[in-house]
Biopython code that builds the backbone (N, CA, C, O; Angstrom):
import numpy as np
from Bio.PDB.StructureBuilder import StructureBuilder

atoms = [
    (1, "MET", "N", (-25.185, 12.087, 20.040)),
    (1, "MET", "CA", (-23.759, 11.847, 19.980)),
    (1, "MET", "C", (-23.034, 13.072, 20.531)),
    (1, "MET", "O", (-23.366, 14.208, 20.195)),
    (2, "ASN", "N", (-22.068, 12.828, 21.360)),
    (2, "ASN", "CA", (-21.298, 13.896, 21.984)),
    (2, "ASN", "C", (-20.166, 14.337, 21.048)),
    (2, "ASN", "O", (-19.227, 13.569, 20.837)),
    (3, "PRO", "N", (-20.224, 15.553, 20.480)),
    (3, "PRO", "CA", (-19.181, 16.004, 19.554)),
    (3, "PRO", "C", (-17.795, 16.079, 20.184)),
    (3, "PRO", "O", (-16.797, 16.026, 19.466)),
    (4, "ALA", "N", (-17.711, 16.201, 21.499)),
    (4, "ALA", "CA", (-16.404, 16.271, 22.161)),
    (4, "ALA", "C", (-15.626, 14.966, 22.026)),
    (4, "ALA", "O", (-14.399, 14.974, 22.128)),
    (5, "LYS", "N", (-16.308, 13.851, 21.800)),
    (5, "LYS", "CA", (-15.625, 12.565, 21.639)),
    (5, "LYS", "C", (-14.990, 12.409, 20.261)),
    (5, "LYS", "O", (-14.123, 11.555, 20.074)),
    (6, "LEU", "N", (-15.409, 13.220, 19.299)),
    (6, "LEU", "CA", (-14.875, 13.133, 17.943)),
    (6, "LEU", "C", (-13.556, 13.903, 17.879)),
    (6, "LEU", "O", (-13.511, 15.048, 17.430)),
    (7, "LYS", "N", (-12.490, 13.256, 18.336)),
    (7, "LYS", "CA", (-11.215, 13.958, 18.443)),
    (7, "LYS", "C", (-10.159, 13.489, 17.453)),
    (7, "LYS", "O", (-9.020, 13.952, 17.511)),
    (8, "HIS", "N", (-10.506, 12.588, 16.553)),
    (8, "HIS", "CA", (-9.556, 12.108, 15.556)),
    (8, "HIS", "C", (-9.989, 12.574, 14.169)),
    (8, "HIS", "O", (-11.157, 12.443, 13.802)),
    (9, "ARG", "N", (-9.059, 13.111, 13.408)),
    (9, "ARG", "CA", (-9.338, 13.556, 12.033)),
    (9, "ARG", "C", (-8.930, 12.418, 11.107)),
    (9, "ARG", "O", (-7.742, 12.126, 10.976)),
    (10, "ILE", "N", (-9.900, 11.771, 10.463)),
    (10, "ILE", "CA", (-9.613, 10.627, 9.601)),
    (10, "ILE", "C", (-9.777, 11.026, 8.142)),
    (10, "ILE", "O", (-10.464, 11.994, 7.817)),
    (11, "GLU", "N", (-9.127, 10.256, 7.268)),
    (11, "GLU", "CA", (-9.221, 10.472, 5.830)),
    (11, "GLU", "C", (-10.062, 9.350, 5.224)),
    (11, "GLU", "O", (-9.865, 8.176, 5.540)),
    (12, "ILE", "N", (-10.994, 9.718, 4.359)),
    (12, "ILE", "CA", (-11.805, 8.740, 3.636)),
    (12, "ILE", "C", (-11.212, 8.611, 2.238)),
    (12, "ILE", "O", (-11.079, 9.602, 1.519)),
    (13, "TRP", "N", (-10.856, 7.388, 1.858)),
    (13, "TRP", "CA", (-10.253, 7.101, 0.561)),
    (13, "TRP", "C", (-11.186, 6.214, -0.247)),
    (13, "TRP", "O", (-11.912, 5.390, 0.310)),
    (14, "GLY", "N", (-11.162, 6.388, -1.560)),
    (14, "GLY", "CA", (-11.977, 5.573, -2.442)),
    (14, "GLY", "C", (-11.312, 5.380, -3.792)),
    (14, "GLY", "O", (-10.305, 6.015, -4.106)),
    (15, "ARG", "N", (-11.895, 4.492, -4.582)),
    (15, "ARG", "CA", (-11.402, 4.213, -5.937)),
    (15, "ARG", "C", (-12.033, 5.223, -6.887)),
    (15, "ARG", "O", (-13.256, 5.350, -6.949)),
    (16, "VAL", "N", (-11.188, 5.942, -7.627)),
    (16, "VAL", "CA", (-11.654, 6.972, -8.553)),
    (16, "VAL", "C", (-11.318, 6.533, -9.973)),
    (16, "VAL", "O", (-10.206, 6.084, -10.253)),
    (17, "LYS", "N", (-12.297, 6.670, -10.864)),
    (17, "LYS", "CA", (-12.135, 6.280, -12.264)),
    (17, "LYS", "C", (-11.358, 7.373, -12.997)),
    (17, "LYS", "O", (-11.752, 8.539, -12.980)),
    (18, "THR", "N", (-10.248, 6.987, -13.645)),
    (18, "THR", "CA", (-9.435, 7.925, -14.421)),
    (18, "THR", "C", (-9.085, 7.286, -15.755)),
    (18, "THR", "O", (-9.398, 6.123, -16.014)),
    (19, "GLU", "N", (-8.437, 8.068, -16.582)),
    (19, "GLU", "CA", (-8.007, 7.576, -17.893)),
    (19, "GLU", "C", (-6.497, 7.723, -17.981)),
    (19, "GLU", "O", (-5.958, 8.781, -17.655)),
    (20, "ASN", "N", (-5.802, 6.668, -18.420)),
    (20, "ASN", "CA", (-4.347, 6.751, -18.526)),
    (20, "ASN", "C", (-3.936, 7.285, -19.898)),
    (20, "ASN", "O", (-4.786, 7.647, -20.712)),
    (21, "GLU", "N", (-2.621, 7.332, -20.145)),
    (21, "GLU", "CA", (-2.119, 7.905, -21.397)),
    (21, "GLU", "C", (-2.499, 7.095, -22.634)),
    (21, "GLU", "O", (-2.416, 7.603, -23.752)),
    (22, "LEU", "N", (-2.911, 5.855, -22.450)),
    (22, "LEU", "CA", (-3.364, 5.018, -23.570)),
    (22, "LEU", "C", (-4.876, 5.080, -23.756)),
    (22, "LEU", "O", (-5.454, 4.281, -24.493)),
    (23, "LYS", "N", (-5.509, 6.038, -23.079)),
    (23, "LYS", "CA", (-6.969, 6.232, -23.140)),
    (23, "LYS", "C", (-7.746, 5.035, -22.582)),
    (23, "LYS", "O", (-8.880, 4.780, -22.986)),
    (24, "GLN", "N", (-7.126, 4.308, -21.656)),
    (24, "GLN", "CA", (-7.789, 3.191, -20.989)),
    (24, "GLN", "C", (-8.355, 3.677, -19.661)),
    (24, "GLN", "O", (-7.777, 4.542, -19.003)),
    (25, "THR", "N", (-9.492, 3.107, -19.281)),
    (25, "THR", "CA", (-10.089, 3.444, -18.002)),
    (25, "THR", "C", (-9.415, 2.627, -16.909)),
    (25, "THR", "O", (-9.377, 1.398, -16.967)),
    (26, "VAL", "N", (-8.885, 3.328, -15.915)),
    (26, "VAL", "CA", (-8.241, 2.670, -14.779)),
    (26, "VAL", "C", (-8.801, 3.274, -13.500)),
    (26, "VAL", "O", (-9.342, 4.380, -13.510)),
    (27, "TYR", "N", (-8.668, 2.544, -12.406)),
    (27, "TYR", "CA", (-9.121, 3.012, -11.100)),
    (27, "TYR", "C", (-7.907, 3.169, -10.200)),
    (27, "TYR", "O", (-7.025, 2.310, -10.170)),
    (28, "LYS", "N", (-7.871, 4.287, -9.458)),
    (28, "LYS", "CA", (-6.773, 4.483, -8.522)),
    (28, "LYS", "C", (-7.327, 4.990, -7.205)),
    (28, "LYS", "O", (-8.386, 5.616, -7.162)),
    (29, "ASP", "N", (-6.590, 4.711, -6.117)),
    (29, "ASP", "CA", (-6.995, 5.189, -4.794)),
    (29, "ASP", "C", (-6.733, 6.686, -4.699)),
    (29, "ASP", "O", (-5.685, 7.180, -5.115)),
    (30, "GLN", "N", (-7.712, 7.397, -4.142)),
    (30, "GLN", "CA", (-7.575, 8.837, -3.982)),
    (30, "GLN", "C", (-8.297, 9.271, -2.714)),
    (30, "GLN", "O", (-9.361, 8.751, -2.378)),
    (31, "LYS", "N", (-7.701, 10.234, -2.015)),
    (31, "LYS", "CA", (-8.350, 10.773, -0.819)),
    (31, "LYS", "C", (-9.562, 11.586, -1.247)),
    (31, "LYS", "O", (-9.465, 12.460, -2.109)),
    (32, "LEU", "N", (-10.718, 11.284, -0.628)),
    (32, "LEU", "CA", (-11.952, 11.964, -0.991)),
    (32, "LEU", "C", (-12.212, 13.160, -0.074)),
    (32, "LEU", "O", (-12.496, 14.259, -0.551)),
    (33, "TYR", "N", (-12.114, 12.946, 1.245)),
    (33, "TYR", "CA", (-12.329, 14.037, 2.198)),
    (33, "TYR", "C", (-11.890, 13.613, 3.589)),
    (33, "TYR", "O", (-11.598, 12.442, 3.831)),
    (34, "ASN", "N", (-11.846, 14.596, 4.515)),
    (34, "ASN", "CA", (-11.507, 14.370, 5.925)),
    (34, "ASN", "C", (-12.754, 14.599, 6.772)),
    (34, "ASN", "O", (-13.563, 15.475, 6.467)),
    (35, "ILE", "N", (-12.908, 13.810, 7.835)),
    (35, "ILE", "CA", (-14.002, 14.024, 8.787)),
    (35, "ILE", "C", (-13.488, 13.730, 10.200)),
    (35, "ILE", "O", (-12.457, 13.083, 10.381)),
    (36, "TRP", "N", (-14.229, 14.220, 11.188)),
    (36, "TRP", "CA", (-13.910, 13.957, 12.589)),
    (36, "TRP", "C", (-14.564, 12.646, 13.011)),
    (36, "TRP", "O", (-15.676, 12.326, 12.590)),
    (37, "ALA", "N", (-13.853, 11.891, 13.851)),
    (37, "ALA", "CA", (-14.351, 10.577, 14.255)),
    (37, "ALA", "C", (-13.821, 10.202, 15.635)),
    (37, "ALA", "O", (-12.897, 10.815, 16.168)),
    (38, "GLU", "N", (-14.444, 9.175, 16.180)),
    (38, "GLU", "CA", (-13.950, 8.530, 17.397)),
    (38, "GLU", "C", (-13.537, 7.123, 17.011)),
    (38, "GLU", "O", (-14.313, 6.399, 16.388)),
    (39, "ILE", "N", (-12.323, 6.727, 17.373)),
    (39, "ILE", "CA", (-11.805, 5.401, 17.019)),
    (39, "ILE", "C", (-11.726, 4.568, 18.286)),
    (39, "ILE", "O", (-11.072, 4.947, 19.257)),
    (40, "ILE", "N", (-12.407, 3.418, 18.261)),
    (40, "ILE", "CA", (-12.480, 2.543, 19.432)),
    (40, "ILE", "C", (-11.937, 1.156, 19.053)),
    (40, "ILE", "O", (-12.544, 0.474, 18.228)),
    (41, "PRO", "N", (-10.804, 0.724, 19.638)),
    (41, "PRO", "CA", (-10.305, -0.634, 19.361)),
    (41, "PRO", "C", (-11.299, -1.671, 19.882)),
    (41, "PRO", "O", (-11.872, -1.501, 20.958)),
    (42, "GLN", "N", (-11.500, -2.733, 19.125)),
    (42, "GLN", "CA", (-12.450, -3.774, 19.502)),
    (42, "GLN", "C", (-11.745, -5.074, 19.889)),
    (42, "GLN", "O", (-11.750, -5.460, 21.058)),
    (43, "THR", "N", (-11.150, -5.737, 18.926)),
    (43, "THR", "CA", (-10.505, -7.031, 19.192)),
    (43, "THR", "C", (-9.184, -7.109, 18.447)),
    (43, "THR", "O", (-8.909, -6.313, 17.550)),
    (44, "GLY", "N", (-8.392, -8.061, 18.827)),
    (44, "GLY", "CA", (-7.137, -8.308, 18.133)),
    (44, "GLY", "C", (-6.726, -9.751, 18.307)),
    (44, "GLY", "O", (-7.033, -10.372, 19.325)),
    (45, "LYS", "N", (-6.031, -10.292, 17.316)),
    (45, "LYS", "CA", (-5.528, -11.656, 17.432)),
    (45, "LYS", "C", (-4.279, -11.802, 16.579)),
    (45, "LYS", "O", (-4.113, -11.117, 15.570)),
    (46, "LEU", "N", (-3.424, -12.687, 16.993)),
    (46, "LEU", "CA", (-2.202, -12.991, 16.260)),
    (46, "LEU", "C", (-2.337, -14.370, 15.629)),
    (46, "LEU", "O", (-2.868, -15.299, 16.238)),
    (47, "GLN", "N", (-1.847, -14.486, 14.394)),
    (47, "GLN", "CA", (-1.850, -15.766, 13.701)),
    (47, "GLN", "C", (-0.428, -16.082, 13.280)),
    (47, "GLN", "O", (0.305, -15.213, 12.809)),
    (48, "LYS", "N", (-0.052, -17.335, 13.457)),
    (48, "LYS", "CA", (1.282, -17.750, 13.019)),
    (48, "LYS", "C", (1.226, -18.105, 11.544)),
    (48, "LYS", "O", (0.300, -18.777, 11.088)),
    (49, "GLN", "N", (2.226, -17.647, 10.806)),
    (49, "GLN", "CA", (2.342, -17.915, 9.386)),
    (49, "GLN", "C", (3.588, -18.751, 9.140)),
    (49, "GLN", "O", (4.288, -19.142, 10.074)),
    (50, "GLN", "N", (3.849, -19.015, 7.885)),
    (50, "GLN", "CA", (5.041, -19.775, 7.523)),
    (50, "GLN", "C", (6.294, -18.989, 7.869)),
    (50, "GLN", "O", (6.257, -17.764, 7.981)),
    (51, "ALA", "N", (7.381, -19.685, 8.035)),
    (51, "ALA", "CA", (8.702, -19.107, 8.289)),
    (51, "ALA", "C", (8.729, -18.252, 9.549)),
    (51, "ALA", "O", (9.371, -17.203, 9.579)),
    (52, "GLU", "N", (8.027, -18.704, 10.594)),
    (52, "GLU", "CA", (8.070, -18.039, 11.897)),
    (52, "GLU", "C", (7.608, -16.579, 11.856)),
    (52, "GLU", "O", (8.072, -15.771, 12.661)),
    (53, "THR", "N", (6.719, -16.231, 10.949)),
    (53, "THR", "CA", (6.196, -14.862, 10.893)),
    (53, "THR", "C", (4.835, -14.811, 11.566)),
    (53, "THR", "O", (4.144, -15.824, 11.677)),
    (54, "MET", "N", (4.462, -13.628, 12.008)),
    (54, "MET", "CA", (3.181, -13.432, 12.681)),
    (54, "MET", "C", (2.318, -12.492, 11.842)),
    (54, "MET", "O", (2.823, -11.566, 11.207)),
    (55, "LEU", "N", (1.019, -12.743, 11.852)),
    (55, "LEU", "CA", (0.063, -11.882, 11.181)),
    (55, "LEU", "C", (-0.905, -11.362, 12.225)),
    (55, "LEU", "O", (-1.427, -12.131, 13.031)),
    (56, "SER", "N", (-1.144, -10.072, 12.213)),
    (56, "SER", "CA", (-2.005, -9.453, 13.211)),
    (56, "SER", "C", (-3.321, -9.037, 12.576)),
    (56, "SER", "O", (-3.329, -8.418, 11.513)),
    (57, "ASN", "N", (-4.444, -9.375, 13.226)),
    (57, "ASN", "CA", (-5.765, -8.900, 12.822)),
    (57, "ASN", "C", (-6.313, -8.069, 13.964)),
    (57, "ASN", "O", (-6.550, -8.583, 15.057)),
    (58, "VAL", "N", (-6.514, -6.795, 13.713)),
    (58, "VAL", "CA", (-7.033, -5.895, 14.739)),
    (58, "VAL", "C", (-8.265, -5.220, 14.173)),
    (58, "VAL", "O", (-8.219, -4.640, 13.088)),
    (59, "SER", "N", (-9.386, -5.294, 14.915)),
    (59, "SER", "CA", (-10.594, -4.643, 14.434)),
    (59, "SER", "C", (-10.892, -3.412, 15.285)),
    (59, "SER", "O", (-10.569, -3.357, 16.471)),
    (60, "HIS", "N", (-11.512, -2.435, 14.648)),
    (60, "HIS", "CA", (-11.846, -1.168, 15.291)),
    (60, "HIS", "C", (-13.271, -0.775, 14.935)),
    (60, "HIS", "O", (-13.812, -1.177, 13.905)),
    (61, "LYS", "N", (-13.860, 0.021, 15.816)),
    (61, "LYS", "CA", (-15.142, 0.646, 15.524)),
    (61, "LYS", "C", (-14.868, 2.135, 15.428)),
    (61, "LYS", "O", (-14.283, 2.728, 16.334)),
    (62, "ILE", "N", (-15.294, 2.737, 14.321)),
    (62, "ILE", "CA", (-15.098, 4.167, 14.102)),
    (62, "ILE", "C", (-16.469, 4.818, 14.045)),
    (62, "ILE", "O", (-17.304, 4.458, 13.216)),
    (63, "GLN", "N", (-16.696, 5.782, 14.935)),
    (63, "GLN", "CA", (-17.985, 6.469, 14.981)),
    (63, "GLN", "C", (-17.836, 7.845, 14.352)),
    (63, "GLN", "O", (-16.904, 8.588, 14.658)),
    (64, "VAL", "N", (-18.784, 8.174, 13.458)),
    (64, "VAL", "CA", (-18.807, 9.481, 12.801)),
    (64, "VAL", "C", (-20.222, 10.024, 12.841)),
    (64, "VAL", "O", (-21.172, 9.267, 13.038)),
    (65, "ARG", "N", (-20.374, 11.332, 12.656)),
    (65, "ARG", "CA", (-21.702, 11.936, 12.579)),
    (65, "ARG", "C", (-22.446, 11.403, 11.363)),
    (65, "ARG", "O", (-21.834, 11.051, 10.354)),
    (66, "TYR", "N", (-23.754, 11.347, 11.465)),
    (66, "TYR", "CA", (-24.582, 10.795, 10.391)),
    (66, "TYR", "C", (-24.396, 11.580, 9.093)),
    (66, "TYR", "O", (-24.178, 10.981, 8.040)),
    (67, "LYS", "N", (-24.480, 12.904, 9.152)),
    (67, "LYS", "CA", (-24.365, 13.715, 7.928)),
    (67, "LYS", "C", (-22.984, 13.584, 7.296)),
    (67, "LYS", "O", (-22.868, 13.559, 6.071)),
    (68, "ALA", "N", (-21.943, 13.499, 8.109)),
    (68, "ALA", "CA", (-20.581, 13.413, 7.581)),
    (68, "ALA", "C", (-20.298, 12.048, 6.963)),
    (68, "ALA", "O", (-19.479, 11.942, 6.050)),
    (69, "GLY", "N", (-20.969, 10.998, 7.452)),
    (69, "GLY", "CA", (-20.657, 9.651, 6.990)),
    (69, "GLY", "C", (-21.647, 9.019, 6.051)),
    (69, "GLY", "O", (-21.498, 7.847, 5.705)),
    (70, "LYS", "N", (-22.663, 9.758, 5.622)),
    (70, "LYS", "CA", (-23.713, 9.114, 4.819)),
    (70, "LYS", "C", (-23.261, 8.704, 3.423)),
    (70, "LYS", "O", (-23.938, 7.905, 2.777)),
    (71, "ASP", "N", (-22.130, 9.228, 2.938)),
    (71, "ASP", "CA", (-21.622, 8.848, 1.619)),
    (71, "ASP", "C", (-20.590, 7.728, 1.675)),
    (71, "ASP", "O", (-20.112, 7.285, 0.631)),
    (72, "ILE", "N", (-20.239, 7.264, 2.858)),
    (72, "ILE", "CA", (-19.219, 6.225, 3.009)),
    (72, "ILE", "C", (-19.828, 4.866, 2.664)),
    (72, "ILE", "O", (-20.942, 4.550, 3.081)),
    (73, "THR", "N", (-19.077, 4.062, 1.894)),
    (73, "THR", "CA", (-19.519, 2.716, 1.516)),
    (73, "THR", "C", (-18.447, 1.691, 1.901)),
    (73, "THR", "O", (-17.333, 2.059, 2.275)),
    (74, "GLU", "N", (-18.790, 0.423, 1.808)),
    (74, "GLU", "CA", (-17.855, -0.652, 2.156)),
    (74, "GLU", "C", (-16.684, -0.750, 1.183)),
    (74, "GLU", "O", (-15.660, -1.347, 1.515)),
    (75, "GLU", "N", (-16.816, -0.173, -0.016)),
    (75, "GLU", "CA", (-15.733, -0.233, -0.999)),
    (75, "GLU", "C", (-14.612, 0.755, -0.679)),
    (75, "GLU", "O", (-13.524, 0.661, -1.248)),
    (76, "MET", "N", (-14.864, 1.683, 0.209)),
    (76, "MET", "CA", (-13.869, 2.697, 0.580)),
    (76, "MET", "C", (-12.976, 2.171, 1.706)),
    (76, "MET", "O", (-13.215, 1.091, 2.246)),
    (77, "HIS", "N", (-11.956, 2.938, 2.048)),
    (77, "HIS", "CA", (-11.138, 2.626, 3.219)),
    (77, "HIS", "C", (-10.775, 3.925, 3.930)),
    (77, "HIS", "O", (-10.941, 5.021, 3.395)),
    (78, "ILE", "N", (-10.279, 3.767, 5.143)),
    (78, "ILE", "CA", (-9.994, 4.903, 6.016)),
    (78, "ILE", "C", (-8.511, 4.910, 6.345)),
    (78, "ILE", "O", (-7.910, 3.856, 6.551)),
    (79, "LYS", "N", (-7.919, 6.105, 6.394)),
    (79, "LYS", "CA", (-6.537, 6.241, 6.828)),
    (79, "LYS", "C", (-6.494, 7.188, 8.018)),
    (79, "LYS", "O", (-7.157, 8.224, 8.043)),
    (80, "PHE", "N", (-5.681, 6.793, 9.014)),
    (80, "PHE", "CA", (-5.484, 7.606, 10.203)),
    (80, "PHE", "C", (-4.061, 7.397, 10.693)),
    (80, "PHE", "O", (-3.659, 6.264, 10.954)),
    (81, "GLN", "N", (-3.308, 8.454, 10.820)),
    (81, "GLN", "CA", (-1.911, 8.430, 11.269)),
    (81, "GLN", "C", (-1.072, 7.412, 10.497)),
    (81, "GLN", "O", (-0.276, 6.678, 11.083)),
    (82, "GLY", "N", (-1.258, 7.377, 9.189)),
    (82, "GLY", "CA", (-0.479, 6.485, 8.339)),
    (82, "GLY", "C", (-0.938, 5.040, 8.336)),
    (82, "GLY", "O", (-0.328, 4.209, 7.663)),
    (83, "LYS", "N", (-1.991, 4.715, 9.063)),
    (83, "LYS", "CA", (-2.517, 3.343, 9.100)),
    (83, "LYS", "C", (-3.770, 3.259, 8.247)),
    (83, "LYS", "O", (-4.557, 4.203, 8.174)),
    (84, "ARG", "N", (-3.941, 2.113, 7.604)),
    (84, "ARG", "CA", (-5.098, 1.901, 6.737)),
    (84, "ARG", "C", (-6.090, 0.965, 7.420)),
    (84, "ARG", "O", (-5.709, -0.036, 8.025)),
    (85, "PHE", "N", (-7.363, 1.311, 7.312)),
    (85, "PHE", "CA", (-8.442, 0.511, 7.879)),
    (85, "PHE", "C", (-9.423, 0.155, 6.758)),
    (85, "PHE", "O", (-10.018, 1.042, 6.146)),
    (86, "ASP", "N", (-9.589, -1.132, 6.495)),
    (86, "ASP", "CA", (-10.555, -1.585, 5.500)),
    (86, "ASP", "C", (-11.923, -1.709, 6.154)),
    (86, "ASP", "O", (-12.050, -2.286, 7.235)),
    (87, "ILE", "N", (-12.941, -1.170, 5.504)),
    (87, "ILE", "CA", (-14.296, -1.174, 6.047)),
    (87, "ILE", "C", (-14.939, -2.537, 5.821)),
    (87, "ILE", "O", (-14.980, -3.033, 4.696)),
    (88, "LYS", "N", (-15.439, -3.134, 6.893)),
    (88, "LYS", "CA", (-16.132, -4.419, 6.807)),
    (88, "LYS", "C", (-17.640, -4.225, 6.700)),
    (88, "LYS", "O", (-18.280, -4.826, 5.837)),
    (89, "TYR", "N", (-18.209, -3.401, 7.558)),
    (89, "TYR", "CA", (-19.630, -3.061, 7.461)),
    (89, "TYR", "C", (-19.916, -1.774, 8.216)),
    (89, "TYR", "O", (-19.124, -1.334, 9.049)),
    (90, "ILE", "N", (-21.079, -1.172, 7.905)),
    (90, "ILE", "CA", (-21.470, 0.118, 8.459)),
    (90, "ILE", "C", (-22.852, -0.025, 9.077)),
    (90, "ILE", "O", (-23.764, -0.568, 8.453)),
    (91, "LEU", "N", (-23.007, 0.464, 10.306)),
    (91, "LEU", "CA", (-24.296, 0.396, 10.997)),
    (91, "LEU", "C", (-24.824, 1.783, 11.315)),
    (91, "LEU", "O", (-24.053, 2.700, 11.598)),
    (92, "ASN", "N", (-26.136, 1.933, 11.266)),
    (92, "ASN", "CA", (-26.842, 3.120, 11.731)),
    (92, "ASN", "C", (-27.587, 2.672, 12.991)),
    (92, "ASN", "O", (-28.706, 2.170, 12.883)),
    (93, "PRO", "N", (-26.992, 2.843, 14.203)),
    (93, "PRO", "CA", (-27.581, 2.273, 15.417)),
    (93, "PRO", "C", (-29.017, 2.737, 15.655)),
    (93, "PRO", "O", (-29.313, 3.932, 15.678)),
    (94, "TYR", "N", (-29.879, 1.772, 15.828)),
    (94, "TYR", "CA", (-31.301, 1.988, 16.137)),
    (94, "TYR", "C", (-32.014, 2.849, 15.091)),
    (94, "TYR", "O", (-33.102, 3.363, 15.348)),
    (95, "PHE", "N", (-31.404, 3.006, 13.914)),
    (95, "PHE", "CA", (-31.976, 3.798, 12.815)),
    (95, "PHE", "C", (-32.375, 5.200, 13.268)),
    (95, "PHE", "O", (-33.391, 5.739, 12.829)),
    (96, "LYS", "N", (-31.562, 5.785, 14.153)),
    (96, "LYS", "CA", (-31.832, 7.123, 14.677)),
    (96, "LYS", "C", (-31.264, 8.231, 13.795)),
    (96, "LYS", "O", (-31.599, 9.400, 13.986)),
    (97, "ASN", "N", (-30.420, 7.886, 12.842)),
    (97, "ASN", "CA", (-29.785, 8.865, 11.946)),
    (97, "ASN", "C", (-29.007, 9.935, 12.715)),
    (97, "ASN", "O", (-29.010, 11.110, 12.346)),
    (98, "GLU", "N", (-28.340, 9.505, 13.794)),
    (98, "GLU", "CA", (-27.488, 10.403, 14.577)),
    (98, "GLU", "C", (-26.017, 10.185, 14.272)),
    (98, "GLU", "O", (-25.240, 11.138, 14.203)),
    (99, "ARG", "N", (-25.636, 8.922, 14.088)),
    (99, "ARG", "CA", (-24.237, 8.578, 13.846)),
    (99, "ARG", "C", (-24.157, 7.265, 13.075)),
    (99, "ARG", "O", (-25.117, 6.498, 13.009)),
    (100, "PHE", "N", (-22.991, 7.033, 12.499)),
    (100, "PHE", "CA", (-22.688, 5.750, 11.873)),
    (100, "PHE", "C", (-21.596, 5.082, 12.682)),
    (100, "PHE", "O", (-20.679, 5.741, 13.170)),
    (101, "GLU", "N", (-21.699, 3.772, 12.821)),
    (101, "GLU", "CA", (-20.628, 2.976, 13.402)),
    (101, "GLU", "C", (-20.029, 2.176, 12.259)),
    (101, "GLU", "O", (-20.697, 1.341, 11.648)),
    (102, "ILE", "N", (-18.766, 2.444, 11.981)),
    (102, "ILE", "CA", (-18.072, 1.794, 10.880)),
    (102, "ILE", "C", (-17.121, 0.767, 11.481)),
    (102, "ILE", "O", (-16.190, 1.125, 12.202)),
    (103, "PHE", "N", (-17.354, -0.500, 11.186)),
    (103, "PHE", "CA", (-16.502, -1.564, 11.707)),
    (103, "PHE", "C", (-15.421, -1.858, 10.677)),
    (103, "PHE", "O", (-15.714, -2.139, 9.515)),
    (104, "CYS", "N", (-14.162, -1.789, 11.121)),
    (104, "CYS", "CA", (-13.011, -1.865, 10.216)),
    (104, "CYS", "C", (-12.005, -2.888, 10.716)),
    (104, "CYS", "O", (-12.028, -3.312, 11.872)),
    (105, "GLU", "N", (-11.128, -3.265, 9.809)),
    (105, "GLU", "CA", (-9.992, -4.108, 10.163)),
    (105, "GLU", "C", (-8.732, -3.369, 9.742)),
    (105, "GLU", "O", (-8.608, -2.936, 8.597)),
    (106, "GLU", "N", (-7.801, -3.229, 10.675)),
    (106, "GLU", "CA", (-6.550, -2.540, 10.364)),
    (106, "GLU", "C", (-5.693, -3.415, 9.463)),
    (106, "GLU", "O", (-5.527, -4.608, 9.715)),
    (107, "VAL", "N", (-5.151, -2.811, 8.414)),
    (107, "VAL", "CA", (-4.306, -3.530, 7.464)),
    (107, "VAL", "C", (-2.869, -3.294, 7.888)),
    (107, "VAL", "O", (-2.403, -2.156, 7.923)),
    (108, "ILE", "N", (-2.162, -4.385, 8.212)),
    (108, "ILE", "CA", (-0.769, -4.321, 8.617)),
    (108, "ILE", "C", (0.084, -4.681, 7.412)),
    (108, "ILE", "O", (-0.027, -5.780, 6.869)),
    (109, "ASP", "N", (0.940, -3.747, 6.993)),
    (109, "ASP", "CA", (1.809, -4.009, 5.835)),
    (109, "ASP", "C", (3.012, -4.827, 6.233)),
    (109, "ASP", "O", (3.850, -5.142, 5.389)),
]
sb = StructureBuilder()
sb.init_structure("model")
sb.init_model(0)
sb.init_chain("A")
sb.init_seg("    ")
for serial, (resi, resn, name, xyz) in enumerate(atoms, 1):
    if name == "N":
        sb.init_residue(resn, " ", resi, " ")
    sb.init_atom(name, np.array(xyz, "f"), 0.0, 1.0, " ", f" {name:<3s}", serial, name[0])
structure = sb.get_structure()
């Protein structure tokens, strides 16, 4: 993997177990760490919804170094420049342990 292609600094977010003031266990989103990545747009489509609204589905492939991404799971999500990407699946191409390809869908608010 060419490190020069990793030019985007992404944030890895996950659900963290905490306790609220009533001593109940709750889960909240929290930034876990930052890593360098390459973000590659894959596909996009528009869907018509009720009341003349449009819904956009855009998928991306995010490549990260193997060591930096080995703790990432499908339950986490990624943030980059204020945009959220939900992880759909993670691949280790050819089982070479060089990089991970994380396939995501951009969440449009």
